[in-house]
Every structure is written in C-alpha cells, then in structure tokens.
N, C-alpha and C positions, 0 to 999 in steps of 0.2 A: 459226540460223547460216546464212550464205550458202553454198550448195553450191560456188561458185567459189572460196571461201577455204579449202577443204579441201586440206591437204597430203597427198601420196600417199606411203606408205611404199615404200621401195625393195624390189626383189625379195629382196635379202639379208635385210632386216628381216623380211619375211613368211616367208621360208624358215626363218629362225631361230625365229620364233614357232611355226611348224608343227612343227619338230623338237622344241622344248620340250614342246609338247602331246603328241607321240608319246612323249617321254621320261617322261610321267606314267604310261605303261603299263609297270608294272614287275612285273606278275605275269600269268600266263596263266589262262584260264578264269575270268575275273572275272564276277560276276553283273550287271555294269553296263556300259552304254555311256555316254559323256559328251558332252553338248551344251554347248558353251562359247561365251560371248560375249566379244569382245575389244574393248578401247577403244584409241584412238590419240590421243595428246596432241601429236602433231607430232614427238616424239622417240622414244617407246617404244610398242610394241604389247603390251598386257598383258591377261591374262584378267580378266574382270570378274565374271561369274557362271558357275557350273557346275551343270548339272542332270543328275542320274543317271537313266538310263532302264533299267529292269530288262530283262534279256535274255529273259525269258519273254513280253514284249510283242512281238507279230508286227511285223516291219519295216514292214508297210503302215501301222501306227499311228504310227510315228515322226514323219512329217512334221507331223501334227496336234499332237502333243505339242511339237514344236519351235516351231511357230507360236504355240501357247498360251504357252509359256515366254517367247518373244520379246515377244509383246504385253504380257504381265504386266510384264516388265522395262522396256519402253518407257513404260508407264503410271506407273512409279515415278520418283522424283526421283533418278535415277542418270545418269551420263554415257551419252550415246547410243552404243551399240556401233558399231564401224567394220567388224567382221567377225564371222563365226560359224564355229565348227569342230565337227566330229563325230569322236569317237574311238571306235573299235569294233574288234572282232575279226571276221574273216571266214574262211570256208573258200574255197579257190580251187583250180581245176584248170587247168593249162596245156594247152590243146588243140593238138594237132599242126596246123600251118598247112595241111597237106594232108588234113585230116579231111574226110570226105564230109558232104554236107548232112544225111544221116540221123544221123551221129555228132554233128553240131552240134545237131540237133534233140533228140536224146536227152539231151545234156548240159544243154540248156535246160530240159527236163522235170525232170531230176534237181535242178537249181537251184531251179526253181519249187516243187518238193516239199520244199525245204530239206533235201536229203539229200546234199549235197556232202561232208559229213563222213564218209560211208560209201564214197566213191569211192576206188579203190585208188591213184590218182595225186594225191590231195588234198595240200594244204599249208595251213597256218594262218598268217594274217597279222594283225598289228595295223596299223590304218590310221587316219591323221589326215587329214581333208579340211577345208580352210579356204577360205571364200569371202568376199571383201570387198564393200563397197558398190558397187564398179565391176564386179562380176561375175567378177573374176579368181579363179582356182582354184589352190591349192597342195595337193599330196598328198605324204604321207610314209608309207612302209610299212617294216615289218621282219617278217621271216619267222621263225617259231618253229622251233627245233631244226636250224638249218643252220650250216655253217661260216662262211657269210657273215654277219658281225655288223653290217654297215653298214646304213644307211638309204637306201632308194631314194626319190628325190624327183622330182617333176614339177611344172612350172609351166605354166599355160594362161592366157595373157593375153587371149585372145579367147574369150568365152563360146560363140560359134558353132562353134568347133573343139574345145572341151573335151569330155571324157566327160560323160555324163548319168547317169541313174538317179535313183531316188526320193530318196536322201540328198542328192545334189548339187542336184537341183531344189528340195528343201526348204531347203537352205542359201541358195540364190540368192533364194528367196522371202522368207526372214526378213531377209537382207541388204538386200533392196529395201525392206522395211518400215523398217529403220533409216535407209536413205537418204532415204525420204520423211519420216521424223521430223526430219531435219536441215533441211528446208525450211520 
C-alpha cells in the first residue's frame, strides 16, 4: 500500500475508539492488561487482536511482549494495524504543585518500588492509551470510586509534546512497525 494513500481518521473517530477500549474495562483488580491492535478501513477503526498480559509481569517487560505480539500479527495474513492501544490499571498520586524537590524525589522512589498503592493520597485509574502510525496519542482514563463517573480524555497530535514513558514509547515503536509494513 502506498503510504500517501492512507486516509487519516478524524480526532473524533480516534477518541471514540479509545473510549470504547476503556469501556472494555468493566471490573477492577483484573489480572490482565490488554494490548490491542486496531485496523482502519477508511471508515471505521476497529480492534483486530487483543493480547492479555498478566499483571504479575513487571511493567519493564511489557514493551518486549508488545513488540513480539505486533511482529507476530504483522507476519500473519491479517490486515495491517493502523494503531495500537494499551488498557491497564494504575495507581496514581496527585502531587501538590508546590511540593519540594525532596518530596518529588521521594514520590519517584515510591513509584519505582511499585508502592503507590500504599500511599495515603493514592487513587486508582483505568487507562487506555492509543497511538496511531502517525505518532498521534489519545488517552482516556476513569477513576475508581469517585463521584466523577466521566472519562477524562486527552489528544496529543505532536509526538514531541506528548507524554512519554515506557508504555507510550512501546506503542509508538509497534505503530512504527505497522507503518513500515505498509510500505
């Protein structure tokens, strides 16, 4: 397929797909994260494959698992994915903007030890992150046990100004594999 012939889904289409992926999260404390490929036929963005990653696997191993799954799918006679998503639960702490460098450093250490679930100011989120072959990022989150039942969404059209992290970097890497497979 010629890369110049690729139609690009609108932000609304991608936001809807990301919300639907987050909607797959219908129970808390599940033993799985979900790595999802999505195809685009010019009119609809649909999940193609879903790979369950058990929560006992350390997050540092997720990028390699995502890459292996993407390569395996790309080697099969299936439509080439247009985007990839990762659906998972996370613990988060909202740090006071006026926190000292020492407080920030301590929170970083707690996060690295994977102990945010023990922090008194913790909250639990379900997060869907989706990256397309152009590097655009959509995120959708919902918080457990709050009066706010809505979904918080963000769109980042420029990869250089979007959040990073290992999951986002891995999604970008597999989306790039799919982009290369289109040429």
